[in-house]
C-alpha positions in Angstrom: 38.3 11.1 -20.0 40.2 10.3 -16.7 38.3 8.6 -13.9 39.5 11.2 -11.4 37.4 14.4 -11.9 40.3 17.0 -12.8 42.0 18.4 -9.8 40.3 17.4 -6.6 38.0 20.3 -5.5 38.1 20.0 -1.7 40.2 19.0 1.2 38.7 17.1 4.0 38.6 20.3 6.2 36.8 22.0 3.1 34.1 19.2 3.1 33.6 19.5 6.7 32.9 23.2 6.5 30.6 22.6 3.4 27.2 23.8 4.3 25.6 20.6 2.7 27.7 18.2 4.8 27.2 20.2 7.9 23.4 20.2 7.4 23.5 16.3 7.0 25.5 15.9 10.3 23.3 18.4 12.0 20.0 16.8 11.1 20.8 13.0 11.2 23.1 12.8 14.1 20.6 13.6 16.9 17.9 11.7 15.1 19.9 8.6 14.8 21.3 8.7 18.3 17.6 9.0 19.6 16.6 6.0 17.6 19.6 4.1 18.9 19.0 5.2 22.4 15.4 4.0 22.4 16.5 0.6 20.7 19.1 0.0 23.3 17.3 0.9 26.4 14.3 -1.1 25.4 16.4 -4.2 24.6 16.9 -7.3 26.8 20.1 -8.0 25.0 22.6 -6.0 23.0 22.3 -8.5 20.1 18.8 -7.6 19.3 19.5 -3.9 18.4 22.8 -4.7 16.9 21.6 -7.2 14.5 18.5 -5.0 13.8 20.9 -2.0 12.9 23.0 -4.3 10.5 19.8 -5.6 8.9 18.6 -2.1 8.3 21.8 -1.0 7.0 22.0 -3.9 4.5 18.3 -3.2 3.5 19.1 0.4 2.6 22.2 -0.5 0.8 20.2 -2.7 -1.5 17.4 -0.2 -1.9 20.1 2.4 -2.9 21.3 -0.1 -5.5 17.7 -1.0 -6.8 16.7 2.6 -7.1 19.9 3.6 -9.0 19.7 0.5 -11.3 15.8 0.3 -12.0 14.5 3.9 -11.5 17.0 6.7 -11.6 18.3 6.1 -15.2 14.8 5.4 -16.6 12.1 7.7 -17.5 10.8 10.2 -18.4 8.0 9.4 -15.8 4.5 10.6 -15.6 3.9 13.5 -13.4 2.4 11.4 -10.4 5.4 9.1 -10.4 7.7 12.2 -10.3 5.8 13.5 -7.4 5.6 10.1 -5.6 9.3 9.6 -5.9 10.2 13.4 -5.1 11.6 13.7 -8.8 14.6 11.7 -7.9 15.2 10.4 -11.3 15.4 13.9 -12.9 17.7 15.1 -10.1 20.0 12.2 -10.6 20.2 12.7 -14.3 21.0 16.3 -13.7 23.8 15.1 -11.5 25.1 13.0 -14.4 25.1 16.0 -16.7 27.3 18.0 -14.2 29.0 15.3 -11.9 31.5 17.6 -10.4 28.8 20.1 -9.0 28.8 19.9 -5.2 25.1 20.2 -4.8 24.4 17.1 -7.1 26.6 15.0 -4.9 24.1 14.8 -2.0 20.4 14.0 -1.9 17.6 16.6 -0.8 17.4 15.7 3.1 13.8 16.7 3.6 12.1 13.8 1.7 14.3 11.2 3.6 13.9 12.8 7.0 10.1 12.9 6.5 9.8 9.4 5.5 12.1 8.4 8.4 10.1 10.4 11.0 6.8 9.0 9.7 8.2 5.5 9.9 9.3 6.2 13.6 5.7 7.2 14.4 4.3 4.2 12.6 6.9 2.1 14.6 5.6 3.4 17.9 2.2 1.5 17.3 3.5 -1.6 15.6 3.4 -4.9 17.6 7.1 -5.1 17.1 9.7 -4.5 19.9 11.3 -1.1 19.9 14.6 -2.9 20.2 14.0 -4.1 16.6 12.0 -1.4 14.9 14.0 1.7 16.1 17.3 -0.2 15.6 16.2 -1.0 12.0 15.4 2.6 11.5 18.7 3.6 12.8 20.3 1.3 10.6 18.6 2.4 7.4 19.4 6.1 8.4 22.9 5.5 9.0 23.3 3.8 5.7 21.4 6.6 4.0 23.9 9.1 5.7 26.7 7.0 4.7 25.5 6.9 1.0 25.5 10.7 0.9 28.9 11.1 2.6 30.6 8.4 0.3 29.0 9.9 -2.8 30.1 13.4 -1.9 33.6 12.0 -1.1 34.1 10.2 -4.3 33.3 13.2 -6.3 35.2 15.8 -4.3 37.8 14.5 -2.0 41.3 12.6 -2.6 40.4 8.9 -2.0 43.7 7.0 -1.6 44.4 3.5 -0.4 42.8 0.3 -1.3 39.5 0.8 0.2 38.9 4.5 -0.4 40.6 4.3 -3.8 38.3 1.3 -4.7 35.1 3.3 -3.8 36.2 6.2 -5.9 37.2 4.2 -8.9 33.9 2.0 -8.7 31.7 5.1 -8.9 33.8 7.0 -11.5 33.4 4.0 -13.7 29.8 4.4 -13.6 30.0 8.1 -14.5 32.7 8.0 -17.2 32.7 4.5 -18.6 29.4 2.8 -18.4 26.2 4.2 -16.9 24.6 0.6 -17.0 27.2 -0.7 -14.6 28.3 0.1 -10.9 25.1 1.1 -9.4 25.9 0.6 -5.8 27.4 3.1 -3.6 27.4 2.0 -0.1 28.0 -1.8 -0.7 29.6 -2.5 -4.1 29.0 -6.1 -3.5 25.5 -5.8 -4.9 27.0 -5.2 -8.3 28.9 -8.4 -8.0 25.9 -10.4 -7.0 23.7 -9.0 -9.6 26.2 -9.1 -12.4 26.2 -5.4 -13.1 29.8 -4.7 -11.9 31.8 -2.9 -14.7 34.1 -5.4 -16.8 35.3 -3.1 -19.5 38.8 -1.5 -19.7 39.5 1.0 -17.1 41.6 3.3 -19.2 40.1 4.8 -22.4 41.2 3.6 -25.8 43.9 5.8 -27.3 
């Protein structure tokens, strides 16, 4: 099977008109701008929120890798585990059964949004400067959104050039060559660091 999923299903304009993508942008843009605004206006220096945003993004990129590697492809899980994790493993395995379905390329927004809002409320009462806590939440949220957009793009958009093409190829190898490799979506560097980068043939044997 080819790494590219048949003919591309969408143009960039189609993607921007897609209901799922519009919902992501509509929900997360004001939320992340609010968090960033709180962090910036409470900071004595621009470096504190900037570094905290980067740390938050790095943290989520690893969380994405870890969940994908050690949770999504395992199971079946007990009912309480499925409830606690919003049944993400089952939804991910369904996505692998039908990778080209647009709905499977993005996560359910409600669980992530609820966790983010609850974390923001907790951050209001923690003895941590808002320049750190809210910037960190902004970074994790931005990485989460990036994860969804990148994942949608590699499945449904043309991805040309050295960078975009690398992202598409990296994820398609996970789907069509080896499900035990190439777990990272936002930052493929994690696969290199943990030895899970795909090392087999890119083209199928004839």
